N, C-alpha and C positions, 0 to 999 in steps of 0.2 A: 288754348287756355281752358282748363277744366274747372268750372265753378260749382260742380255738383258736390254736395257734402257726402261724407261716408254713409250717413243714414239714407240719403236719397239714392245713392249708388247701390246699397244693399237692397233697398226696396225694388229697384229696377231688376236686380238679379234674381229675386225670389219669385220666379214665375209661378203663377197660380191660375190654371186655365179657368177656374170658376169665376175669376174676376174679369176675364176678357170681355164679356158683353158690356159690363159697366165702363171699362176703359174705352171701348169702341164708341159707346153712346156719348161719353163725355168729350171725347175727341171730336165727334160729330157736332156736339153742341159748341165746342170751341171754334169749329169751322163754319158754323151757321151765322150768316151776317146779321140776322135779326137778333139772335141771342147776344152776339158781341155788342151790337149797338145799344141794346137795352141795358146790358151790364155796364157799359161805359156811361150811360145816362144816369144810372142809379148809383154810380160811384160818388156822384155829387150830393147824394142824399135822397130821402124818400120823395116819391112823386106819385101824383094821381094818374089814373089811366089816361085822362084827357091830356095831361101834360106830356106823357110819353107818346101819345098819338101825334101830337104836334111836333115833338122834337125828333122822333125817329122818322125821318123823311121817307115817304114812299111806302110805308107799311100800312096794310089794310087793318081795319078793326078786327076782323076775324084772325088774321095772322098774329096781331099783337096779343089777342086773347090766348091763342094756342101756345105761343111762345112763352108768355108769362106763366101759364099753367105748367108747361114742361119745366121751366126754371124753378117754379115752386115745388113741383114733385121731386126734383133733384136736390132740394134743400138750399138752392142758391138764392132764391127770392122769398121774402116773407110778405104775405098779403094780409093787410089789416083792414077790417070793415068798421067804420065809425057809424054809430047809431044816431045820425043826424037826419034832418028832413030836408031834402032827400038824403038817403044814405050815401056816404062817400067811401071810396076804397083807396087805399094807399099801398104802394109797393116799395120795398126797400131790400137792399142786399143783406143777407145774413152774414155771420162771420165766415161761413163756408163760401158764400158768394164773394166776399171781399178777398178771400185768398184765391178764389178762381179768377178774379180780375187781374191778379198779378201776372200770370202768363200771357193774358190778352194784352196788357200794357207792354210787356216785354216784346211780344211779336210786333205790335205797332211801332215800338221804338226801333226794332230791327229794320222794319220796312222803311221808316223815315231815314235811318242812318244809311241804308243801302239803296235808296230810291234812284239815284243817278246810275248806279251800276245795273240795277234791274232794268231801267229804261234803255240803257245802252245795249244790254244783252238782248232785249226784245227787238230793238231796231236791227241789230245784226242778224238775228234769226229771221226776221221778216224779209230782210234784204236777200238772204241766202235762199229763202223759199221762193221769192219772186224771181231771182236769177235762175233757179232750177226749173221754173215753169216757163221761162221765156222761150226756150228752144223746143218745148213740147207742142205737139199738134194733137188736136182731138181727132180720134178716129171713130167713125160711126160704124157700129156692127149691125148688119141688117138681119 
């Protein structure tokens, strides 16, 4: 089933080597677990740094800062500083960020939909690997 629109299909066919670095960088961002988790958290609405730090389990303060800066540089996240005492900073998805969240949600949906098949394939692969090693002996080369 092909759900790609004609416009999207044409965009994929119009290969422009000058755009390859950006395509590669954004695909890397899409594959980066911290970026994905932050984007998913910000889909719910603006959040302060401390909220994100609590909600993105396992991320260090440094990694959160670096990831937010990268997402802000890409135009995916907007950083707003409020002149309160003490100053507070809030992060939210831009319109571009909201549209970037769409493929992330689609990938997550695909994983949930195919979770059983993925787990079955992994178990079968692991069993084949284990069976293949059963008859092997380690040989020491002096």
